[in-house]
PDB file as gemmi writes it, atoms N, CA and C in Angstrom:
CRYST1    1.000    1.000    1.000  90.00  90.00  90.00 P 1                      
ATOM      1  N   MET A   1     106.700  92.040  87.321  1.00  0.00           N  
ATOM      2  CA  MET A   1     106.922  93.295  86.650  1.00  0.00           C  
ATOM      3  C   MET A   1     107.319  94.337  87.693  1.00  0.00           C  
ATOM      4  N   ILE A   2     108.400  95.070  87.403  1.00  0.00           N  
ATOM      5  CA  ILE A   2     108.855  96.125  88.299  1.00  0.00           C  
ATOM      6  C   ILE A   2     108.518  97.465  87.672  1.00  0.00           C  
ATOM      7  N   GLU A   3     107.873  98.282  88.461  1.00  0.00           N  
ATOM      8  CA  GLU A   3     107.443  99.598  88.008  1.00  0.00           C  
ATOM      9  C   GLU A   3     108.348 100.648  88.625  1.00  0.00           C  
ATOM     10  N   THR A   4     109.038 101.402  87.767  1.00  0.00           N  
ATOM     11  CA  THR A   4     109.870 102.493  88.254  1.00  0.00           C  
ATOM     12  C   THR A   4     109.368 103.784  87.627  1.00  0.00           C  
ATOM     13  N   ASP A   5     109.453 104.847  88.368  1.00  0.00           N  
ATOM     14  CA  ASP A   5     108.952 106.138  87.925  1.00  0.00           C  
ATOM     15  C   ASP A   5     109.718 107.187  88.714  1.00  0.00           C  
ATOM     16  N   SER A   6     110.071 108.285  88.069  1.00  0.00           N  
ATOM     17  CA  SER A   6     110.832 109.320  88.780  1.00  0.00           C  
ATOM     18  C   SER A   6     110.061 109.875  89.973  1.00  0.00           C  
ATOM     19  N   LYS A   7     108.715 109.821  89.930  1.00  0.00           N  
ATOM     20  CA  LYS A   7     107.906 110.303  91.062  1.00  0.00           C  
ATOM     21  C   LYS A   7     108.038 109.382  92.262  1.00  0.00           C  
ATOM     22  N   LEU A   8     108.430 108.120  92.034  1.00  0.00           N  
ATOM     23  CA  LEU A   8     108.516 107.133  93.102  1.00  0.00           C  
ATOM     24  C   LEU A   8     109.914 107.039  93.715  1.00  0.00           C  
ATOM     25  N   HIS A   9     110.880 107.695  93.104  1.00  0.00           N  
ATOM     26  CA  HIS A   9     112.270 107.583  93.545  1.00  0.00           C  
ATOM     27  C   HIS A   9     112.406 107.866  95.038  1.00  0.00           C  
ATOM     28  N   PRO A  10     113.089 107.086  95.806  1.00  0.00           N  
ATOM     29  CA  PRO A  10     114.000 105.990  95.473  1.00  0.00           C  
ATOM     30  C   PRO A  10     113.324 104.615  95.469  1.00  0.00           C  
ATOM     31  N   TYR A  11     111.996 104.586  95.402  1.00  0.00           N  
ATOM     32  CA  TYR A  11     111.252 103.334  95.486  1.00  0.00           C  
ATOM     33  C   TYR A  11     110.871 102.799  94.112  1.00  0.00           C  
ATOM     34  N   SER A  12     110.687 101.491  94.048  1.00  0.00           N  
ATOM     35  CA  SER A  12     110.110 100.857  92.867  1.00  0.00           C  
ATOM     36  C   SER A  12     109.111  99.817  93.360  1.00  0.00           C  
ATOM     37  N   LEU A  13     108.119  99.555  92.539  1.00  0.00           N  
ATOM     38  CA  LEU A  13     107.049  98.630  92.905  1.00  0.00           C  
ATOM     39  C   LEU A  13     107.125  97.408  92.017  1.00  0.00           C  
ATOM     40  N   GLU A  14     107.129  96.242  92.637  1.00  0.00           N  
ATOM     41  CA  GLU A  14     107.152  94.978  91.917  1.00  0.00           C  
ATOM     42  C   GLU A  14     105.833  94.254  92.190  1.00  0.00           C  
ATOM     43  N   ILE A  15     105.101  93.941  91.131  1.00  0.00           N  
ATOM     44  CA  ILE A  15     103.850  93.183  91.273  1.00  0.00           C  
ATOM     45  C   ILE A  15     104.184  91.709  91.101  1.00  0.00           C  
ATOM     46  N   LEU A  16     103.833  90.920  92.094  1.00  0.00           N  
ATOM     47  CA  LEU A  16     104.133  89.491  92.090  1.00  0.00           C  
ATOM     48  C   LEU A  16     102.889  88.709  91.683  1.00  0.00           C  
ATOM     49  N   PRO A  17     102.941  88.047  90.535  1.00  0.00           N  
ATOM     50  CA  PRO A  17     101.773  87.302  90.067  1.00  0.00           C  
ATOM     51  C   PRO A  17     101.538  86.053  90.914  1.00  0.00           C  
ATOM     52  N   PRO A  18     100.325  85.514  90.833  1.00  0.00           N  
ATOM     53  CA  PRO A  18     100.033  84.287  91.585  1.00  0.00           C  
ATOM     54  C   PRO A  18     100.913  83.141  91.092  1.00  0.00           C  
ATOM     55  N   LYS A  19     101.276  82.267  92.012  1.00  0.00           N  
ATOM     56  CA  LYS A  19     102.102  81.116  91.640  1.00  0.00           C  
ATOM     57  C   LYS A  19     101.268  80.013  91.005  1.00  0.00           C  
ATOM     58  N   VAL A  20      99.983  79.993  91.321  1.00  0.00           N  
ATOM     59  CA  VAL A  20      99.060  79.023  90.716  1.00  0.00           C  
ATOM     60  C   VAL A  20      97.796  79.747  90.287  1.00  0.00           C  
ATOM     61  N   ASP A  21      97.109  79.202  89.301  1.00  0.00           N  
ATOM     62  CA  ASP A  21      95.858  79.815  88.834  1.00  0.00           C  
ATOM     63  C   ASP A  21      94.862  79.943  89.984  1.00  0.00           C  
ATOM     64  N   GLY A  22      94.205  81.096  90.051  1.00  0.00           N  
ATOM     65  CA  GLY A  22      93.193  81.328  91.072  1.00  0.00           C  
ATOM     66  C   GLY A  22      93.747  81.881  92.375  1.00  0.00           C  
ATOM     67  N   ALA A  23      95.066  81.941  92.496  1.00  0.00           N  
ATOM     68  CA  ALA A  23      95.664  82.490  93.720  1.00  0.00           C  
ATOM     69  C   ALA A  23      95.690  84.019  93.615  1.00  0.00           C  
ATOM     70  N   SER A  24      96.185  84.663  94.638  1.00  0.00           N  
ATOM     71  CA  SER A  24      96.156  86.122  94.719  1.00  0.00           C  
ATOM     72  C   SER A  24      97.484  86.755  94.337  1.00  0.00           C  
ATOM     73  N   TYR A  25      97.416  88.056  94.029  1.00  0.00           N  
ATOM     74  CA  TYR A  25      98.595  88.852  93.709  1.00  0.00           C  
ATOM     75  C   TYR A  25      99.181  89.438  94.987  1.00  0.00           C  
ATOM     76  N   GLN A  26     100.452  89.753  94.935  1.00  0.00           N  
ATOM     77  CA  GLN A  26     101.173  90.398  96.020  1.00  0.00           C  
ATOM     78  C   GLN A  26     101.985  91.533  95.411  1.00  0.00           C  
ATOM     79  N   TRP A  27     102.542  92.395  96.235  1.00  0.00           N  
ATOM     80  CA  TRP A  27     103.463  93.421  95.756  1.00  0.00           C  
ATOM     81  C   TRP A  27     104.683  93.462  96.660  1.00  0.00           C  
ATOM     82  N   ALA A  28     105.754  94.013  96.119  1.00  0.00           N  
ATOM     83  CA  ALA A  28     106.978  94.232  96.891  1.00  0.00           C  
ATOM     84  C   ALA A  28     107.479  95.634  96.544  1.00  0.00           C  
ATOM     85  N   ILE A  29     107.894  96.364  97.560  1.00  0.00           N  
ATOM     86  CA  ILE A  29     108.454  97.695  97.367  1.00  0.00           C  
ATOM     87  C   ILE A  29     109.951  97.587  97.598  1.00  0.00           C  
ATOM     88  N   ARG A  30     110.706  98.121  96.656  1.00  0.00           N  
ATOM     89  CA  ARG A  30     112.159  98.133  96.771  1.00  0.00           C  
ATOM     90  C   ARG A  30     112.639  99.574  96.893  1.00  0.00           C  
ATOM     91  N   LYS A  31     113.606  99.772  97.759  1.00  0.00           N  
ATOM     92  CA  LYS A  31     114.219 101.099  97.934  1.00  0.00           C  
ATOM     93  C   LYS A  31     115.660 100.966  97.471  1.00  0.00           C  
ATOM     94  N   ASN A  32     115.972 101.689  96.398  1.00  0.00           N  
ATOM     95  CA  ASN A  32     117.310 101.591  95.795  1.00  0.00           C  
ATOM     96  C   ASN A  32     117.671 100.138  95.488  1.00  0.00           C  
ATOM     97  N   GLY A  33     116.684  99.365  95.049  1.00  0.00           N  
ATOM     98  CA  GLY A  33     116.910  97.980  94.643  1.00  0.00           C  
ATOM     99  C   GLY A  33     116.802  96.943  95.743  1.00  0.00           C  
ATOM    100  N   LYS A  34     116.771  97.360  96.996  1.00  0.00           N  
ATOM    101  CA  LYS A  34     116.695  96.417  98.114  1.00  0.00           C  
ATOM    102  C   LYS A  34     115.266  96.339  98.631  1.00  0.00           C  
ATOM    103  N   LEU A  35     114.833  95.136  98.985  1.00  0.00           N  
ATOM    104  CA  LEU A  35     113.477  94.941  99.482  1.00  0.00           C  
ATOM    105  C   LEU A  35     113.237  95.799 100.718  1.00  0.00           C  
ATOM    106  N   ALA A  36     112.173  96.614 100.662  1.00  0.00           N  
ATOM    107  CA  ALA A  36     111.829  97.489 101.782  1.00  0.00           C  
ATOM    108  C   ALA A  36     110.555  97.016 102.466  1.00  0.00           C  
ATOM    109  N   GLN A  37     109.576  96.590 101.676  1.00  0.00           N  
ATOM    110  CA  GLN A  37     108.289  96.120 102.218  1.00  0.00           C  
ATOM    111  C   GLN A  37     107.680  95.114 101.269  1.00  0.00           C  
ATOM    112  N   ARG A  38     106.840  94.277 101.829  1.00  0.00           N  
ATOM    113  CA  ARG A  38     106.094  93.309 101.057  1.00  0.00           C  
ATOM    114  C   ARG A  38     104.647  93.370 101.520  1.00  0.00           C  
ATOM    115  N   SER A  39     103.727  93.094 100.613  1.00  0.00           N  
ATOM    116  CA  SER A  39     102.311  93.166 100.997  1.00  0.00           C  
ATOM    117  C   SER A  39     102.020  92.145 102.086  1.00  0.00           C  
ATOM    118  N   ASP A  40     101.151  92.523 103.014  1.00  0.00           N  
ATOM    119  CA  ASP A  40     100.799  91.619 104.104  1.00  0.00           C  
ATOM    120  C   ASP A  40      99.465  90.934 103.857  1.00  0.00           C  
ATOM    121  N   ARG A  41      98.866  91.223 102.709  1.00  0.00           N  
ATOM    122  CA  ARG A  41      97.615  90.541 102.372  1.00  0.00           C  
ATOM    123  C   ARG A  41      97.600  90.226 100.887  1.00  0.00           C  
ATOM    124  N   SER A  42      96.796  89.268 100.539  1.00  0.00           N  
ATOM    125  CA  SER A  42      96.657  88.868  99.148  1.00  0.00           C  
ATOM    126  C   SER A  42      95.614  89.753  98.483  1.00  0.00           C  
ATOM    127  N   LEU A  43      95.861  90.081  97.222  1.00  0.00           N  
ATOM    128  CA  LEU A  43      94.967  90.965  96.487  1.00  0.00           C  
ATOM    129  C   LEU A  43      94.408  90.218  95.270  1.00  0.00           C  
ATOM    130  N   PRO A  44      93.141  90.456  94.940  1.00  0.00           N  
ATOM    131  CA  PRO A  44      92.456  89.640  93.931  1.00  0.00           C  
ATOM    132  C   PRO A  44      92.881  89.880  92.480  1.00  0.00           C  
ATOM    133  N   SER A  45      93.531  91.019  92.192  1.00  0.00           N  
ATOM    134  CA  SER A  45      93.895  91.308  90.800  1.00  0.00           C  
ATOM    135  C   SER A  45      95.200  92.097  90.748  1.00  0.00           C  
ATOM    136  N   GLU A  46      95.795  92.115  89.567  1.00  0.00           N  
ATOM    137  CA  GLU A  46      97.028  92.873  89.374  1.00  0.00           C  
ATOM    138  C   GLU A  46      96.789  94.360  89.605  1.00  0.00           C  
ATOM    139  N   SER A  47      95.649  94.865  89.128  1.00  0.00           N  
ATOM    140  CA  SER A  47      95.359  96.295  89.306  1.00  0.00           C  
ATOM    141  C   SER A  47      95.170  96.659  90.778  1.00  0.00           C  
ATOM    142  N   LYS A  48      94.534  95.788  91.551  1.00  0.00           N  
ATOM    143  CA  LYS A  48      94.366  96.041  92.988  1.00  0.00           C  
ATOM    144  C   LYS A  48      95.715  96.012  93.701  1.00  0.00           C  
ATOM    145  N   ALA A  49      96.580  95.085  93.290  1.00  0.00           N  
ATOM    146  CA  ALA A  49      97.910  95.005  93.891  1.00  0.00           C  
ATOM    147  C   ALA A  49      98.698  96.271  93.576  1.00  0.00           C  
ATOM    148  N   ARG A  50      98.626  96.748  92.332  1.00  0.00           N  
ATOM    149  CA  ARG A  50      99.333  97.973  91.937  1.00  0.00           C  
ATOM    150  C   ARG A  50      98.800  99.171  92.720  1.00  0.00           C  
ATOM    151  N   GLU A  51      97.484  99.280  92.799  1.00  0.00           N  
ATOM    152  CA  GLU A  51      96.850 100.392  93.526  1.00  0.00           C  
ATOM    153  C   GLU A  51      97.274 100.393  95.002  1.00  0.00           C  
ATOM    154  N   ASN A  52      97.245  99.231  95.614  1.00  0.00           N  
ATOM    155  CA  ASN A  52      97.599  99.112  97.023  1.00  0.00           C  
ATOM    156  C   ASN A  52      99.085  99.412  97.243  1.00  0.00           C  
ATOM    157  N   GLY A  53      99.942  98.896  96.382  1.00  0.00           N  
ATOM    158  CA  GLY A  53     101.375  99.127  96.500  1.00  0.00           C  
ATOM    159  C   GLY A  53     101.743 100.588  96.291  1.00  0.00           C  
ATOM    160  N   LEU A  54     101.136 101.227  95.290  1.00  0.00           N  
ATOM    161  CA  LEU A  54     101.405 102.645  95.044  1.00  0.00           C  
ATOM    162  C   LEU A  54     100.933 103.500  96.216  1.00  0.00           C  
ATOM    163  N   GLY A  55      99.817 103.118  96.823  1.00  0.00           N  
ATOM    164  CA  GLY A  55      99.324 103.832  98.004  1.00  0.00           C  
ATOM    165  C   GLY A  55     100.321 103.745  99.158  1.00  0.00           C  
ATOM    166  N   GLN A  56     100.936 102.577  99.303  1.00  0.00           N  
ATOM    167  CA  GLN A  56     101.930 102.413 100.365  1.00  0.00           C  
ATOM    168  C   GLN A  56     103.180 103.245 100.069  1.00  0.00           C  
ATOM    169  N   ILE A  57     103.592 103.305  98.805  1.00  0.00           N  
ATOM    170  CA  ILE A  57     104.743 104.137  98.444  1.00  0.00           C  
ATOM    171  C   ILE A  57     104.440 105.602  98.724  1.00  0.00           C  
ATOM    172  N   GLU A  58     103.230 106.036  98.428  1.00  0.00           N  
ATOM    173  CA  GLU A  58     102.853 107.428  98.727  1.00  0.00           C  
ATOM    174  C   GLU A  58     102.993 107.717 100.217  1.00  0.00           C  
ATOM    175  N   LYS A  59     102.590 106.764 101.061  1.00  0.00           N  
ATOM    176  CA  LYS A  59     102.745 106.936 102.503  1.00  0.00           C  
ATOM    177  C   LYS A  59     104.217 107.022 102.882  1.00  0.00           C  
ATOM    178  N   LEU A  60     105.041 106.167 102.280  1.00  0.00           N  
ATOM    179  CA  LEU A  60     106.479 106.202 102.567  1.00  0.00           C  
ATOM    180  C   LEU A  60     107.087 107.525 102.154  1.00  0.00           C  
ATOM    181  N   LEU A  61     106.708 108.023 100.993  1.00  0.00           N  
ATOM    182  CA  LEU A  61     107.247 109.298 100.511  1.00  0.00           C  
ATOM    183  C   LEU A  61     106.817 110.483 101.374  1.00  0.00           C  
ATOM    184  N   SER A  62     105.620 110.397 101.955  1.00  0.00           N  
ATOM    185  CA  SER A  62     105.146 111.496 102.796  1.00  0.00           C  
ATOM    186  C   SER A  62     105.663 111.380 104.235  1.00  0.00           C  
ATOM    187  N   GLY A  63     106.354 110.275 104.535  1.00  0.00           N  
ATOM    188  CA  GLY A  63     106.900 110.085 105.870  1.00  0.00           C  
ATOM    189  C   GLY A  63     105.947 109.390 106.824  1.00  0.00           C  
ATOM    190  N   MET A  64     104.761 109.008 106.358  1.00  0.00           N  
ATOM    191  CA  MET A  64     103.779 108.359 107.233  1.00  0.00           C  
ATOM    192  C   MET A  64     103.959 106.840 107.286  1.00  0.00           C  
ATOM    193  N   GLY A  65     104.633 106.261 106.319  1.00  0.00           N  
ATOM    194  CA  GLY A  65     104.754 104.814 106.254  1.00  0.00           C  
ATOM    195  C   GLY A  65     105.879 104.235 107.064  1.00  0.00           C  
ATOM    196  N   ASP A  66     106.712 105.073 107.659  1.00  0.00           N  
ATOM    197  CA  ASP A  66     107.855 104.557 108.399  1.00  0.00           C  
ATOM    198  C   ASP A  66     107.627 104.560 109.902  1.00  0.00           C  
ATOM    199  N   ARG A  67     106.405 104.643 110.314  1.00  0.00           N  
ATOM    200  CA  ARG A  67     106.094 104.634 111.752  1.00  0.00           C  
ATOM    201  C   ARG A  67     105.834 103.251 112.238  1.00  0.00           C  
TER     202      ARG A  67                                                      
END                                                                             
């Protein structure tokens, strides 16, 4: 599922479901449709993955995530 929101522009958040039952979720951040970042750790639920990914987008938007 790709989450787009005008507050996130030019970024969008894609939540990647587990490939097998019991595995972890991941996220991917896209900037203008191109992959910008991918989660570096596995997250136990879709909501945790969304929360973590949105937090990273907030850092990117504030200029802190590009260091």
